[in-house]
C-alpha positions as CSV (number, residue, x, y, z in Angstrom):
1,M,-14.3,32.4,12.9
2,L,-13.3,28.8,13.7
3,D,-14.0,27.7,17.4
4,K,-11.6,25.1,18.5
5,N,-14.0,24.2,21.4
6,A,-16.9,23.7,19.1
7,T,-18.7,20.3,19.3
8,I,-19.3,18.2,16.2
9,P,-22.5,16.1,15.5
10,A,-22.3,12.6,16.8
11,T,-21.5,9.9,14.4
12,N,-20.4,6.3,14.8
13,L,-17.0,4.8,14.2
14,Q,-18.0,3.0,10.9
15,E,-19.4,6.2,9.3
16,T,-16.3,8.1,10.3
17,L,-13.8,5.6,9.0
18,D,-15.8,5.1,5.7
19,L,-15.7,8.9,5.1
20,I,-11.9,9.1,5.9
21,S,-11.3,6.2,3.4
22,C,-13.3,8.3,0.9
23,F,-11.1,11.4,1.3
24,L,-8.0,9.4,1.3
25,A,-9.0,8.0,-2.1
26,D,-9.6,11.5,-3.5
27,A,-6.3,12.6,-2.2
28,F,-4.5,9.7,-3.7
29,N,-6.3,10.1,-7.0
30,Y,-5.5,13.8,-7.2
31,G,-2.1,13.9,-5.4
32,K,-0.3,10.8,-7.1
33,K,-1.7,11.2,-10.7
34,A,-2.2,7.5,-10.8
35,Y,-5.4,5.6,-11.5
36,L,-7.1,4.0,-8.6
37,T,-6.9,0.2,-8.8
38,P,-8.6,-2.6,-6.9
39,E,-5.5,-3.1,-4.8
40,I,-5.5,0.5,-3.6
41,H,-9.1,0.1,-2.4
42,D,-8.6,-3.5,-1.1
43,D,-5.3,-2.8,0.7
44,Y,-3.7,0.6,0.7
45,L,-6.7,3.0,1.7
46,P,-7.9,0.6,4.3
47,G,-4.5,0.1,5.7
48,E,-4.0,3.9,5.8
49,T,-7.5,4.4,7.4
50,F,-6.6,1.8,10.1
51,N,-3.2,3.5,10.9
52,L,-5.1,6.8,11.3
53,A,-7.8,5.3,13.6
54,I,-5.1,3.8,15.8
55,R,-3.1,6.9,16.0
56,L,-6.3,8.9,17.0
57,G,-7.0,6.3,19.6
58,W,-10.3,5.3,18.1
59,I,-9.2,1.7,17.7
60,A,-6.9,-0.2,20.1
61,Q,-3.5,-1.4,18.7
62,P,-4.0,-5.0,17.8
63,P,-1.8,-7.5,19.5
64,R,1.4,-8.4,17.7
65,L,1.1,-11.5,15.5
66,E,4.0,-13.4,13.8
67,S,1.8,-14.2,10.8
68,G,-1.4,-13.1,9.3
69,V,-2.6,-10.4,7.0
70,Y,-1.2,-6.9,6.7
71,L,-3.5,-4.1,7.6
72,G,-1.7,-0.8,7.5
73,G,1.5,-1.2,9.6
74,Y,0.2,-4.1,11.5
75,V,-0.1,-7.9,11.0
76,V,-3.7,-8.9,12.0
77,S,-5.8,-12.1,11.8
78,Q,-7.9,-12.8,8.7
79,Q,-10.9,-12.5,10.8
80,Y,-9.8,-9.0,12.2
81,Y,-9.0,-7.9,8.8
82,E,-12.4,-8.9,7.4
83,E,-14.2,-7.2,10.5
84,F,-12.3,-3.9,9.7
85,K,-13.0,-4.1,6.1
86,S,-16.7,-4.4,6.8
87,F,-16.4,-0.8,8.3
88,L,-15.4,0.5,4.8
89,P,-18.4,-0.3,2.5
90,W,-17.7,2.4,0.1
91,S,-14.0,1.3,-0.3
92,W,-15.1,-2.3,-0.8
93,G,-17.6,-1.2,-3.3
94,Y,-15.2,0.7,-5.4
95,A,-12.7,-2.2,-5.2
96,Q,-15.2,-4.4,-6.6
97,H,-16.0,-1.9,-9.3
98,F,-12.4,-1.6,-10.3
99,R,-11.9,-5.5,-10.2
100,E,-14.6,-5.8,-12.7
101,R,-13.6,-3.0,-15.1
102,F,-9.9,-2.0,-14.5
103,D,-7.4,-3.0,-17.2
104,P,-4.2,-1.0,-16.3
105,E,-2.3,-2.1,-19.5
106,S,-5.0,-0.4,-21.7
107,I,-4.9,3.0,-20.2
108,M,-1.3,3.5,-18.9
109,E,2.3,3.3,-20.0
110,W,4.7,2.9,-17.2
111,V,8.2,4.4,-16.8
112,Q,10.6,1.6,-17.7
113,P,12.2,-0.3,-16.0
114,T,9.1,-0.9,-13.8
115,P,9.4,-1.8,-10.2
116,D,8.9,-5.5,-11.0
117,Q,11.6,-5.4,-13.6
118,W,14.0,-3.9,-11.0
119,L,13.0,-6.5,-8.5
120,Q,13.5,-9.5,-11.0
121,T,17.0,-8.1,-12.0
122,F,18.0,-8.0,-8.3
123,K,16.7,-11.5,-7.7
124,V,19.0,-12.7,-10.5
125,E,22.1,-10.7,-9.5
126,S,21.6,-11.5,-5.7
127,E,20.7,-15.2,-6.3
128,L,18.1,-14.8,-3.6
129,T,14.4,-16.0,-3.7
130,E,11.6,-13.7,-3.0
131,E,11.0,-15.3,0.3
132,E,14.6,-14.7,1.3
133,I,14.5,-11.0,0.1
134,A,11.4,-10.5,2.1
135,E,12.8,-12.0,5.2
136,R,15.8,-9.7,4.9
137,V,13.7,-6.7,4.3
138,G,11.1,-7.5,7.0
139,C,8.1,-7.9,5.0
140,H,5.9,-10.7,3.9
141,E,6.8,-12.3,0.4
142,K,3.3,-11.4,-0.8
143,T,4.2,-7.9,-0.4
144,L,7.0,-8.3,-3.0
145,Q,4.5,-9.9,-5.4
146,R,2.6,-6.6,-5.4
147,F,5.5,-5.0,-7.2
148,K,4.2,-6.9,-10.3
149,V,0.9,-5.0,-10.2
150,P,0.8,-2.0,-12.4
151,G,0.1,1.1,-10.4
152,Y,0.3,-0.5,-7.0
153,R,2.0,1.6,-4.3
154,T,3.7,-0.5,-1.6
155,Q,4.2,1.1,1.8
156,I,7.2,3.5,1.6
157,V,8.9,1.9,4.7
158,I,9.1,-1.3,2.8
159,V,10.2,0.3,-0.5
160,K,13.0,2.2,1.2
161,A,14.1,-1.0,3.1
162,L,14.2,-3.0,-0.1
163,A,16.2,-0.2,-2.0
164,E,18.7,-0.2,0.9
165,F,19.0,-3.9,0.9
166,M,19.4,-3.9,-2.9
167,K,22.3,-1.4,-2.6
168,Q,24.1,-3.4,0.1
169,K,23.7,-6.8,-1.5
170,C,24.6,-5.8,-5.0
171,P,26.5,-2.4,-4.8
172,Q,28.1,-2.8,-8.3
173,N,24.6,-2.7,-10.0
174,F,22.6,-0.9,-7.4
175,G,25.1,1.4,-5.6
176,D,23.2,4.6,-6.5
177,F,19.9,3.1,-6.6
178,D,17.0,5.4,-5.4
179,F,13.9,4.0,-3.8
180,H,11.6,5.9,-6.0
181,Q,12.7,3.6,-8.8
182,L,10.6,0.9,-6.9
183,M,7.4,3.1,-7.3
184,W,5.1,2.7,-10.3
185,R,5.3,5.9,-12.3
186,Q,3.3,6.9,-15.3
187,R,4.9,8.2,-18.4
188,E,4.2,11.9,-18.8
189,D,4.9,12.5,-22.4
């Protein structure tokens, strides 16, 4: 029988966060039916681990910054980002492994048009630059460049905001556009 008042063995924050990152990677791998890429280990998993640690009160919410590096739902300094990433040696090791061995084009076929193709079409139709689109959507322009990376999953809040902006700006071409079309999906033939 489970005892809600049971104590757990003491562990440190670094070990706990590294373990959470590992479990998130497994969940992502099995739940999304997509291959783990360096970007997932470099950005997505650390970001989700960071969000969880803040929500649980293990880490104080970082001060708001106008510019910096995205970590989960926050913008932090490069130094803070590197410090946090040092808490996740398992994830960093896997990211390095995938950087050395991963070739997405050789193992996957993606549903066409891809998120990048949708974004490129929108840029032409709207006559906006990636920087202008990012500003209107409320993200960094580097985030939009991630749509070019096969298999990369951008934060759902950004994907939804981009899809809505596309519908508003170019309703004739994107009026019934669904945000899922901005997510990399493998062919399942």
